[in-house]
N, C-alpha and C positions, 0 to 999 in steps of 0.2 A: 581530158587532160588541160583543155582552155579554160575550164572553170577554175582550176587550181592556181593557174598563171595568174588570171584576174585578182584573186584574192590575193596571193601575194604582192601583186603590183598594188592593189588596195589598202593591204597592210603597210606596206612600205610608205605609201602618200600618207597614211594617218599616222604614222609614227613622226615623218617629218612636219607634219602639221601641228603634231603635239609638241614636239620640241621647238617649232618656231613660236607656238602661243606661250610656252613657258619661258623662252628667252625674252618675250614681250613682256609677260608678268613681271620678271626679274628687274627688266630695265626700267620698268613704270615704277616699280618700288623704289629703286636707286634714283630715280628724278623726284619721286615724292620725297625721300629722305633728304637729299639734298636741298629741294625747296623748303622744308621744315627746319633744318639746321640753319639755313639762311634766313629765316624769320626769326627764330630766336635771337632776341637783342641781349647780349652780355654786355652790361654796362660796367666799367670799373669804379668801384668805389672808394671813397677816402672818408675818414672818421674825423669830427669835430668834436672836441672835448671841452668843457669848460668846468673845470674843477671847482672854482670858487662858489658857482651855483649849484652843482652838482649833477650835471646830465652829459651825455654823449650822443650823438646823432651822425648816421650814416648819410652821406650825400653823392651824388654822381661826380665823378672826379673833373669832369668837364666843365661845371656849375663853376660860377666865380662865387665867393666867399666874402662877405663884407659884415666886419663885426662893428657893434655897436653903432649903428648908422643913425639911431635916435635914442632919446631916452628910454623908451620903453623896450624896444627891440635889442636882443644880445646878439642876435646873428641873423643875416640873411642871405639865402642861398639864391643866386639868379641863373636862370636859364640861359644858354646860349642865345645872341641875337640870330634868328633865323635867316634874315636878309636886311637889305638897306632899308626897306619899306616895313620891318618890324619896330612897331613903336613902343609897343607895350611887352615888357619882358617878365614873362611868369616866373615866380618866387614862391619860396617857401622861407617863412623866419618863425624863430622861436623867441617867445615872449615869455618872461618870468614875472609874475605879479605877486609882491605881498599882500596878503590874504588878512581882511579885517576877521577878529575871532569870530563874528556873529555869522561869516559865510565861509568858514573854514572846513566844511565837509562837502565832498563832492556834489551830493543833491543838492544842496543849498548853494553852491557857486554855479551850477549848471541853470537852476531856476531863475536866479538873478540874471545871469549873463543872457539866457533866452530872451527873458521879458526886458530888459535894458534894449538889446537889438531891436527886437520887434516893437517896443514903445517910442525908443527915441527914433528909430526910421521907418515907421509906420506909414506903410503904401509905397515906400520906396524899396523894400525888399522882399523877396519871395523865398520863405522855407521851403527847399527842395528835399533835404533830410534830416532828420535827428534821431540818433538811436546810441545806445551805450556801446563802448567799444573800449578795448585794454589799451593803455598807453602807458609805455615803460614800465610792462609788468604790472601795472594797476588798474583798479576799474577807472574808466574814463569816459569820456562821450565825443561824439561827432557830430557836427553841425554844417549842413551845406546850403548856403544859399546865394541868391543872386540879387545884386544891386540893381534899381532900375532908374538910378538918379543920373545916368550919364549916357553920351551919345552911344556910346558902345557898352553894353552891359557887362558888368565884371563879375563873377563867380568866385566865392570863397569856401574853403574846406576848413574849418576850424576842428581841432582835435585837442581835446584837453584832460588832464588830470590833476588833483591837488595831493601834495606831499607835504607833509608837517605844517607850515606857515605861509606857503607858497603854492600859485596855481601855475602850472607849467602849460603853455598855449602853443601849439604849432599850427600855422595857417598857410594853406596854399591859395594863392591868388593869380587868375588868368581872366583874359577877356573869355566871355562865355562861350564864345564860338569857337575859342583855340583850348577851351578847360581840358578837353580830354587828350590832349596832345601831351600832356605831362603828368595828367592825374596819377597813372600807375607809379611814374617815380617818386611823386609826392606821397603817395600811401606806402612806398617802400620805405621812405624817410621817417615817416610817422611809426612805421612798424619798427623801425630799426632804433628807435627813441630809447635810451635806457637813464635811468636815474642812478647815480653812483653813490 
C-alpha cells in the first residue's frame, strides 16, 4: 500500500507544480503585454493643409507650426524643446519650388538637386542614403546627408516629388547625434504628405 500512497502524493505535488508554473507563465505573458503596450507610442496628429499650393501633411499635434518663416519654406513644424540645454530643435519643413521646364521631370530634378548639393558643398557633406521613394502617392526620392561644416554635425533627410510645374520638398533636420529621436515622426510626416 505504501507505494500507492507515495504515487498519489507525488501526483498531487506534480499537479500543484504544474498549476504554479502555468500561473507563472500567464503572469509573465501579462507583464510582457503591459510592457509592449507601454512602449507603443501613440502620437495624436493634426493636419496642415495648404489649398493654394495643393498639399496636406499630418504632423504630431504637440509640434509647433510656423507658416512662411522664409520666402522658400511654406511651413515649418518644430519639435518641442526637450530641456533648457536643448539649443537645436529638430524640424520638418515643406518647400514648394517652381520648376524650370528643363528640369520638370523627377529624374532631371533629382539629378540636378544631388549634383548641386554635392558640388556646392563638396567635402562639407556626406551622403548617407539616396533612394527612390513614393511622396504624396507619386514617384519621388529621398536623400539623407550629413553636413560637416559646423561644430555639431547636422543631418538632413530630404524627400521630394515633382507635380506639374512644381517640386514639393519635405526636409527633416536635426543634429546628427539626435537625428534618430524624431526620425520616425519625420518619416510618418513624409508618408502622410498628400497632393490635393
